[in-house]
ZABA-119183 format. One record per atom (N, C-alpha, C): residue number from 1; residue in one letter; atom name; x, y, z. Coordinates in steps of 0.02 Angstrom, whole numbers, plus 32768, in hexadecimal, padded with zeros to 4 digits. Example, Ala and Ser with C-alpha at 12.3 -4.5 7.8 and 13.67 -1.06 7.14 Angstrom:
// ZABA-119183
- pos,code,site,east,north,up
- 1,a,N,8294,7EE4,8186;
- 1,a,CA,8267,7F1F,8186;
- 1,a,C,8294,7F5B,8186;
- 2,s,N,8282,7F90,8162;
- 2,s,CA,82AC,7FCB,8165;
- 2,s,C,8285,8002,818A;
***
This chain:
// ZABA-119183
- pos,code,site,east,north,up
- 1,x,N,A055,2F6D,6CB9;
- 1,x,CA,A048,2F30,6CCF;
- 1,x,C,A063,2F2B,6D1A;
- 2,x,N,A0A1,2F45,6D1F;
- 2,x,CA,A0C1,2F3B,6D67;
- 2,x,C,A099,2F5E,6D92;
- 3,x,N,A078,2F9F,6D85;
- 3,x,CA,A04B,2FC1,6DBB;
- 3,x,C,A014,2F9A,6DCA;
- 4,x,N,9FF0,2F78,6D9A;
- 4,x,CA,9FB9,2F4F,6D9B;
- 4,x,C,9FC1,2F0B,6DCE;
- 5,x,N,A009,2EF5,6DC0;
- 5,x,CA,A01C,2EBC,6DFB;
- 5,x,C,A020,2ED9,6E3D;
- 6,x,N,A03B,2F16,6E43;
- 6,x,CA,A04E,2F2B,6E84;
- 6,x,C,A004,2F3A,6E9F;
- 7,x,N,9FD0,2F5E,6E7D;
- 7,x,CA,9F9D,2F73,6E91;
- 7,x,C,9F75,2F37,6EB2;
- 8,x,N,9F7C,2EFE,6E86;
- 8,x,CA,9F4B,2EBD,6E97;
- 8,x,C,9F66,2EA4,6EDB;
- 9,x,N,9FB2,2EA7,6EE1;
- 9,x,CA,9FD4,2E86,6F14;
- 9,x,C,9FC9,2EB2,6F55;
- 10,x,N,9FBF,2EEB,6F55;
- 10,x,CA,9FA5,2F1A,6F8B;
- 10,x,C,9F63,2F08,6F9A;
- 11,x,N,9F37,2EFD,6F73;
- 11,x,CA,9EF6,2EE7,6F83;
- 11,x,C,9EF0,2EA8,6FA5;
- 12,x,N,9F1A,2E72,6F8D;
- 12,x,CA,9F1F,2E34,6F9A;
- 12,x,C,9F32,2E34,6FF2;
- 13,x,N,9F6B,2E58,6FEE;
- 13,x,CA,9F8B,2E59,7047;
- 13,x,C,9F55,2E79,706C;
- 14,x,N,9F39,2EB2,7058;
- 14,x,CA,9EFF,2ECF,7078;
- 14,x,C,9ECA,2EA7,708F;
- 15,x,N,9EAE,2E80,705C;
- 15,x,CA,9E79,2E4C,706B;
- 15,x,C,9E8E,2E20,7096;
- 16,x,N,9ECC,2DFC,708E;
- 16,x,CA,9ED8,2DCC,70BD;
- 16,x,C,9EF0,2DE0,7108;
- 17,x,N,9EFD,2E16,710D;
- 17,x,CA,9F0C,2E3C,713E;
- 17,x,C,9ECB,2E43,7172;
- 18,x,N,9E86,2E64,7140;
- 18,x,CA,9E54,2E6C,7168;
- 18,x,C,9E21,2E3A,716A;
- 19,x,N,9E2E,2E01,714E;
- 19,x,CA,9DF6,2DC4,7150;
- 19,x,C,9DE8,2DB6,7190;
- 20,x,N,9DA4,2DAF,71A4;
- 20,x,CA,9D8A,2DA6,71DF;
- 20,x,C,9D81,2DE6,7203;
- 21,x,N,9D99,2E21,71F8;
- 21,x,CA,9D95,2E59,7212;
- 21,x,C,9D69,2E8C,71EE;
- 22,x,N,9D6F,2ED1,71F0;
- 22,x,CA,9D3E,2EFA,71C7;
- 22,x,C,9D4F,2EEC,7180;
- 23,x,N,9D20,2F01,7158;
- 23,x,CA,9D28,2EF6,710E;
- 23,x,C,9D3E,2F36,70F7;
- 24,x,N,9D4B,2F69,711C;
- 24,x,CA,9D65,2FB1,7108;
- 24,x,C,9DAC,2FA7,70FF;
- 25,x,N,9DCC,2FB7,70BF;
- 25,x,CA,9E15,2FB5,70C0;
- 25,x,C,9E24,2FF3,7086;
- 26,x,N,9E61,2FFE,707B;
- 26,x,CA,9E7D,3033,7057;
- 26,x,C,9E87,3013,7013;
- 27,x,N,9E6D,3033,6FD9;
- 27,x,CA,9E82,3027,6FA1;
- 27,x,C,9EC1,3046,6F85;
- 28,x,N,9EE0,302D,6F45;
- 28,x,CA,9F1B,3057,6F32;
- 28,x,C,9F0E,309C,6F19;
- 29,x,N,9ECF,30AB,6F08;
- 29,x,CA,9EC9,30F1,6F03;
- 29,x,C,9ECE,311A,6F38;
- 30,x,N,9EB5,3102,6F77;
- 30,x,CA,9EBD,3124,6FB9;
- 30,x,C,9F07,312F,6FCD;
- 31,x,N,9F2D,30F4,6FBB;
- 31,x,CA,9F7D,30F6,6FD0;
- 31,x,C,9F98,3137,6FA9;
- 32,x,N,9F80,313F,6F6B;
- 32,x,CA,9FA5,3173,6F4F;
- 32,x,C,9F83,31B8,6F5A;
- 33,x,N,9F41,31BD,6F66;
- 33,x,CA,9F25,31F8,6F76;
- 33,x,C,9F1B,320D,6FB8;
- 34,x,N,9F35,31DE,6FED;
- 34,x,CA,9F21,31F5,702D;
- 34,x,C,9F59,320F,7053;
- 35,x,N,9F95,3233,7032;
- 35,x,CA,9FC1,324D,7055;
- 35,x,C,9FB6,3299,705D;
- 36,x,N,9F89,32A3,708A;
- 36,x,CA,9F71,32E8,70A7;
- 36,x,C,9F2D,32F8,7098;
- 37,x,N,9F07,32D5,7056;
- 37,x,CA,9ECE,32EE,7047;
- 37,x,C,9E9C,32CE,7076;
- 38,x,N,9E9D,3290,707B;
- 38,x,CA,9E78,3266,70AF;
- 38,x,C,9E29,3279,70A2;
- 39,x,N,9E00,326C,70D6;
- 39,x,CA,9DBC,3276,70D5;
- 39,x,C,9D93,324B,70A6;
- 40,x,N,9DB2,321D,708F;
- 40,x,CA,9D84,31EB,706B;
- 40,x,C,9D95,31A7,7075;
- 41,x,N,9D61,3179,7065;
- 41,x,CA,9D73,3136,707D;
- 41,x,C,9D5E,3101,7041;
- 42,x,N,9D6B,30C1,704C;
- 42,x,CA,9D52,308F,7018;
- 42,x,C,9D49,3054,703D;
- 43,x,N,9D19,3023,7029;
- 43,x,CA,9D15,2FDD,7047;
- 43,x,C,9D38,2FB0,7014;
- 44,x,N,9D4B,2F77,7027;
- 44,x,CA,9D6F,2F47,6FFB;
- 44,x,C,9D5B,2F3C,6FC2;
- 45,x,N,9D88,2F45,6F8C;
- 45,x,CA,9D6D,2F2D,6F3D;
- 45,x,C,9D4A,2F67,6F23;
- 46,x,N,9D44,2FA1,6F3E;
- 46,x,CA,9D2A,2FD8,6F25;
- 46,x,C,9D4C,2FFC,6EEE;
- 47,x,N,9D24,3017,6EC3;
- 47,x,CA,9D4D,303A,6E89;
- 47,x,C,9D4B,308B,6E91;
- 48,x,N,9D3C,309D,6EC4;
- 48,x,CA,9D32,30ED,6ED7;
- 48,x,C,9D3D,30EE,6F1B;
- 49,x,N,9D44,3134,6F32;
- 49,x,CA,9D48,314B,6F77;
- 49,x,C,9D05,3170,6F87;
- 50,x,N,9CF6,317C,6FBA;
- 50,x,CA,9CB0,3192,6FD4;
- 50,x,C,9CCC,31CF,7005;
- 51,x,N,9CB4,320B,6FFD;
- 51,x,CA,9CC4,3242,7031;
- 51,x,C,9CA3,3234,7074;
- 52,x,N,9CC1,323C,70A2;
- 52,x,CA,9CA7,3238,70E4;
- 52,x,C,9C6B,325C,70FB;
- 53,x,N,9C6A,32A3,70E0;
- 53,x,CA,9C30,32CE,70EF;
- 53,x,C,9C4E,32F8,7128;
- 54,x,N,9C1E,3332,7132;
- 54,x,CA,9C2B,335F,7165;
- 54,x,C,9C20,333E,71AE;
- 55,x,N,9C4B,3360,71D9;
- 55,x,CA,9C4F,3342,721F;
- 55,x,C,9C6C,32F9,7223;
- 56,x,N,9C8A,32E7,71EF;
- 56,x,CA,9CB7,32AA,71ED;
- 56,x,C,9CFF,32AF,71D3;
- 57,x,N,9D2D,327A,71DF;
- 57,x,CA,9D68,3281,71BE;
- 57,x,C,9D84,323E,71B2;
- 58,x,N,9DB4,322B,718D;
- 58,x,CA,9DD5,31FB,7185;
- 58,x,C,9E26,3209,7176;
- 59,x,N,9E48,31E2,719A;
- 59,x,CA,9E93,31DF,7192;
- 59,x,C,9EAF,31B8,7164;
- 60,x,N,9EA5,317C,7169;
- 60,x,CA,9ECD,3150,7139;
- 60,x,C,9E97,3128,70FE;
- 61,x,N,9E61,314B,70FB;
- 61,x,CA,9E38,3139,70C2;
- 61,x,C,9E0C,30F7,70D6;
- 62,x,N,9E13,30E4,7112;
- 62,x,CA,9DFA,3093,7120;
- 62,x,C,9DAE,30A4,7134;
- 63,x,N,9D9E,30CE,7164;
- 63,x,CA,9D5D,30DA,7173;
- 63,x,C,9D60,3126,7186;
- 64,x,N,9D23,313A,719A;
- 64,x,CA,9D13,317F,71B3;
- 64,x,C,9D07,317A,71FB;
- 65,x,N,9D19,31B7,7219;
- 65,x,CA,9D08,31B4,7262;
- 65,x,C,9CE2,31FE,726E;
- 66,x,N,9CBC,3201,7293;
- 66,x,CA,9C99,3242,72B2;
- 66,x,C,9CD1,3272,72CF;
- 67,x,N,9CC5,32B5,72C8;
- 67,x,CA,9CF1,32D7,72EF;
- 67,x,C,9CE1,32DF,733D;
- 68,x,N,9D0C,32E7,7360;
- 68,x,CA,9D05,32DE,73AA;
- 68,x,C,9CE8,3313,73C2;
- 69,x,N,9CBE,3317,73F2;
- 69,x,CA,9CAA,334A,7414;
- 69,x,C,9CE2,3376,7428;
- 70,x,N,9CDC,33BD,7421;
- 70,x,CA,9D0A,33F1,7422;
- 70,x,C,9D39,33F9,73E4;
- 71,x,N,9D19,33D9,73B4;
- 71,x,CA,9D36,33E1,736C;
- 71,x,C,9D06,33E5,7340;
- 72,x,N,9D0E,33F7,72FD;
- 72,x,CA,9CD1,3402,72CC;
- 72,x,C,9CF9,3409,7286;
- 73,x,N,9CD4,33F6,7256;
- 73,x,CA,9CEB,33F4,7214;
- 73,x,C,9CA9,3406,71DF;
- 74,x,N,9CAD,342E,71BB;
- 74,x,CA,9C72,343C,718B;
- 74,x,C,9C87,3431,7145;
- 75,x,N,9CC6,3407,713E;
- 75,x,CA,9CD7,33EA,70F6;
- 75,x,C,9CBF,33AB,70F1;
- 76,x,N,9CAE,339F,70B2;
- 76,x,CA,9C9B,335E,709C;
- 76,x,C,9CD5,3322,7098;
- 77,x,N,9D11,333F,708E;
- 77,x,CA,9D57,3320,7083;
- 77,x,C,9D88,3334,70B7;
- 78,x,N,9D9B,3318,70E5;
- 78,x,CA,9DCA,3332,710D;
- 78,x,C,9DEC,32EF,713D;
- 79,x,N,9E32,32FA,714F;
- 79,x,CA,9E5B,32C7,7172;
- 79,x,C,9E55,32E2,71B7;
- 80,x,N,9E31,3319,71D6;
- 80,x,CA,9E31,332A,7213;
- 80,x,C,9DFC,3353,7225;
- 81,x,N,9DEB,3356,7261;
- 81,x,CA,9DB9,338A,7275;
- 81,x,C,9DD9,33C5,729D;
- 82,x,N,9DC4,3405,7294;
- 82,x,CA,9DE0,3434,72B7;
- 82,x,C,9DCB,343E,7302;
- 83,x,N,9DFC,3444,732A;
- 83,x,CA,9DEA,345F,7374;
- 83,x,C,9DC1,34A0,7375;
- 84,x,N,9D94,3498,739D;
- 84,x,CA,9D70,34DB,73A3;
- 84,x,C,9D96,3519,73C8;
- 85,x,N,9D90,354F,73A9;
- 85,x,CA,9DBC,3583,73C3;
- 85,x,C,9DA3,3596,740B;
- 86,x,N,9DD3,35C2,742E;
- 86,x,CA,9DBC,35DA,7474;
- 86,x,C,9D75,35FA,7468;
- 87,x,N,9D53,3600,749B;
- 87,x,CA,9D0D,3610,74A9;
- 87,x,C,9CD8,35FB,7477;
- 88,x,N,9CEA,35BC,745A;
- 88,x,CA,9CAE,3593,7435;
- 88,x,C,9CB8,354E,744D;
- 89,x,N,9C81,352A,7439;
- 89,x,CA,9C7E,34E9,7456;
- 89,x,C,9C55,34B4,7423;
- 90,x,N,9C63,347B,7427;
- 90,x,CA,9C32,3444,7405;
- 90,x,C,9C26,340C,7439;
- 91,x,N,9BEE,33F7,7448;
- 91,x,CA,9BE1,33C3,747D;
- 91,x,C,9BC1,3386,745D;
- 92,x,N,9BCB,337E,741D;
- 92,x,CA,9BB0,3346,73F9;
- 92,x,C,9BDF,332C,73C7;
- 93,x,N,9BE8,32E8,73BE;
- 93,x,CA,9C12,32CA,7384;
- 93,x,C,9BEC,32DB,7348;
- 94,x,N,9C25,32DD,7319;
- 94,x,CA,9C0B,32EE,72CB;
- 94,x,C,9BF7,3336,72C8;
- 95,x,N,9C0F,336C,72F2;
- 95,x,CA,9C09,33A7,72EE;
- 95,x,C,9C18,33CB,72AB;
- 96,x,N,9BEC,33F2,728D;
- 96,x,CA,9C03,341A,7251;
- 96,x,C,9C1A,3465,725B;
- 97,x,N,9C00,3476,729E;
- 97,x,CA,9C15,34B7,72B1;
- 97,x,C,9C27,34BB,7300;
- 98,x,N,9C4B,34F0,7313;
- 98,x,CA,9C5F,34FE,735A;
- 98,x,C,9C2D,3536,7362;
- 99,x,N,9C0C,352E,739A;
- 99,x,CA,9BD7,3563,73B6;
- 99,x,C,9BFC,3594,73E8;
- 100,x,N,9BEE,35DA,73D8;
- 100,x,CA,9C03,360A,7407;
- 100,x,C,9BEB,3609,744C;
- 101,x,N,9C11,3617,747D;
- 101,x,CA,9BF3,361A,74C3;
- 101,x,C,9BCA,3659,74D2;
- 102,x,N,9BA5,3651,74F8;
- 102,x,CA,9B74,368E,7509;
- 102,x,C,9BA2,36BB,752E;
- 103,x,N,9B85,36F8,752F;
- 103,x,CA,9BB0,3737,7551;
- 103,x,C,9BC1,3720,758F;
- 104,x,N,9BFE,3739,75AC;
- 104,x,CA,9C11,3729,75EE;
- 104,x,C,9C21,36E7,75F6;
- 105,x,N,9C2C,36C0,75CA;
- 105,x,CA,9C3D,3675,75D6;
- 105,x,C,9C74,366F,75A9;
- 106,x,N,9CA0,3634,75B8;
- 106,x,CA,9CDF,362C,759E;
- 106,x,C,9CEB,35E2,7591;
- 107,x,N,9D13,35D7,7564;
- 107,x,CA,9D27,358F,754C;
- 107,x,C,9D70,3589,7531;
- 108,x,N,9D8F,3559,7550;
- 108,x,CA,9DDC,354F,752B;
- 108,x,C,9DD0,3534,74E9;
- 109,x,N,9E07,3539,74BD;
- 109,x,CA,9DFB,350F,7486;
- 109,x,C,9DFD,34C2,748E;
- 110,x,N,9DC8,34AA,7463;
- 110,x,CA,9DAD,3463,7461;
- 110,x,C,9D84,3454,749C;
- 111,x,N,9D52,348D,74AA;
- 111,x,CA,9D2F,347C,74DD;
- 111,x,C,9CEC,345D,74C9;
- 112,x,N,9CCB,343F,74FD;
- 112,x,CA,9C89,341E,74F0;
- 112,x,C,9C51,3449,7515;
- 113,x,N,9C63,347B,7538;
- 113,x,CA,9C2F,34A5,7552;
- 113,x,C,9C58,34E4,7570;
- 114,x,N,9C2E,3511,757A;
- 114,x,CA,9C4F,3555,7599;
- 114,x,C,9C3B,3557,75DE;
- 115,x,N,9C6A,3582,75FC;
- 115,x,CA,9C57,358C,7647;
- 115,x,C,9C4A,35D8,764E;
- 116,x,N,9C1C,35E9,7686;
- 116,x,CA,9C0A,3629,7690;
- 116,x,C,9C44,364A,76C4;
- 117,x,N,9C4F,3689,76A7;
- 117,x,CA,9C87,36A2,76DB;
- 117,x,C,9C68,36B8,7713;
- 118,x,N,9C94,36AF,7748;
- 118,x,CA,9C6B,36BF,7785;
- 118,x,C,9C74,3706,77A0;
- 119,x,N,9C50,3723,77D2;
- 119,x,CA,9C59,3777,77DC;
- 119,x,C,9CAD,377A,77E5;
- 120,x,N,9CC6,37B8,77D2;
- 120,x,CA,9D09,37CB,77DE;
- 120,x,C,9D27,37B6,779F;
- 121,x,N,9D14,3786,7772;
- 121,x,CA,9D3E,3774,7731;
- 121,x,C,9D1A,3787,76F8;
- 122,x,N,9D32,3782,76C2;
- 122,x,CA,9D10,378B,767B;
- 122,x,C,9D3D,3760,7653;
- 123,x,N,9D1F,3752,7615;
- 123,x,CA,9D3C,3723,75E9;
- 123,x,C,9D6E,3745,75BF;
- 124,x,N,9DA4,3724,75B4;
- 124,x,CA,9DDC,3739,757C;
- 124,x,C,9DE0,371C,7539;
- 125,x,N,9DFE,372D,750F;
- 125,x,CA,9E05,3713,74C5;
- 125,x,C,9E22,36CE,74C5;
- 126,x,N,9E45,36C4,7504;
- 126,x,CA,9E61,3681,74FE;
- 126,x,C,9E35,364B,751E;
- 127,x,N,9E01,3661,7536;
- 127,x,CA,9DC5,362E,7545;
- 127,x,C,9DCD,3610,7594;
- 128,x,N,9DE3,3645,75BB;
- 128,x,CA,9DE8,3641,7604;
- 128,x,C,9DC5,367B,7620;
- 129,x,N,9DA9,366C,765A;
- 129,x,CA,9D94,36A4,7686;
- 129,x,C,9DC8,36C5,76B3;
- 130,x,N,9DD9,3702,76A9;
- 130,x,CA,9E1B,3727,76C4;
- 130,x,C,9DF5,3758,76F8;
- 131,x,N,9E1D,375D,772E;
- 131,x,CA,9E0E,378C,7760;
- 131,x,C,9E13,37DB,7744;
- 132,x,N,9DDD,3804,775D;
- 132,x,CA,9DDD,3842,7756;
- 132,x,C,9E1B,386B,7778;
- 133,x,N,9E43,3893,7757;
- 133,x,CA,9E81,38B6,7769;
- 133,x,C,9E67,38D6,77A9;
- 134,x,N,9E9A,38F7,77CD;
- 134,x,CA,9E96,3910,77FF;
- 134,x,C,9E71,3958,77FF;
- 135,x,N,9E47,3967,7828;
- 135,x,CA,9E25,39AB,781A;
- 135,x,C,9DDF,39A3,77EC;
- 136,x,N,9DD3,3968,77D3;
- 136,x,CA,9D9A,3960,77B1;
- 136,x,C,9D72,3912,77D2;
- 137,x,N,9D3B,3914,77B9;
- 137,x,CA,9D0B,38D7,77D8;
- 137,x,C,9CD8,38C4,77A8;
- 138,x,N,9CC5,387F,77AB;
- 138,x,CA,9C8E,3862,7789;
- 138,x,C,9C58,384D,77BC;
- 139,x,N,9C21,3870,77C6;
- 139,x,CA,9BF8,385B,77F8;
- 139,x,C,9BD2,3825,77EE;
- 140,x,N,9BC6,3806,77B0;
- 140,x,CA,9B9B,37CB,77A1;
- 140,x,C,9BB9,3798,777C;
- 141,x,N,9BA4,3763,7780;
- 141,x,CA,9BB4,3725,7751;
- 141,x,C,9BA1,373C,7709;
- 142,x,N,9BC9,3724,76DD;
- 142,x,CA,9BBD,372E,769A;
- 142,x,C,9BD2,3779,767E;
- 143,x,N,9BF5,379D,76A7;
- 143,x,CA,9C00,37E8,768C;
- 143,x,C,9C3A,37E2,765D;
- 144,x,N,9C34,3816,762F;
- 144,x,CA,9C5A,3816,75F3;
- 144,x,C,9C95,3845,75F4;
- 145,x,N,9C8F,3879,7631;
- 145,x,CA,9CC4,38A5,7635;
- 145,x,C,9CC0,38B9,7683;
- 146,x,N,9D00,38D4,7694;
- 146,x,CA,9D06,38DC,76D6;
- 146,x,C,9CFD,3935,76DD;
- 147,x,N,9CE2,3941,771A;
- 147,x,CA,9CC4,398D,7722;
- 147,x,C,9CFE,39AA,7748;
- 148,x,N,9D18,39E8,774A;
- 148,x,CA,9D42,3A04,776B;
- 148,x,C,9D1A,3A0F,77B4;
- 149,x,N,9D42,3A15,77E9;
- 149,x,CA,9D2F,3A22,782B;
- 149,x,C,9D2C,3A77,7827;
- 150,x,N,9CF3,3A89,7850;
- 150,x,CA,9CF0,3AD4,785E;
- 150,x,C,9D1D,3AEE,788B;
- 151,x,N,9D30,3B31,7882;
- 151,x,CA,9D68,3B45,78A6;
- 151,x,C,9D46,3B54,78ED;
- 152,x,N,9D6D,3B4B,791E;
- 152,x,CA,9D56,3B56,7963;
- 152,x,C,9D76,3B19,7988;
***
């Protein structure tokens, strides 16, 4: 009986706090289950939670948000989107995957696009274009390896 009273009190306080604002609010179910699982939401007086879906997340169970460009999620239920790793990108909100950069291009983690490495540089695994070491060269933009200089 006490648990029912507390649950009703929580809904009443939540409803009073959101009156005139958004109708989305946390239910007692979400207050118990949203300790790290997230990824679900419910509207006021709902009897269940709904998954946010791929490319979206929910932190507090109140509403879902799109993954920001530079991040992605392919999970139906999540409380965060993953930052795109080095040499990948996502340029749209609600991305479900991070796209690989073309050869000779680089992108730092969380990028929304890739850059073409300029002559004399090549892409690294950390997502930057790095200068060729002494005694080597990259003649064109978008090169993937440095070529040793010929003797002489």
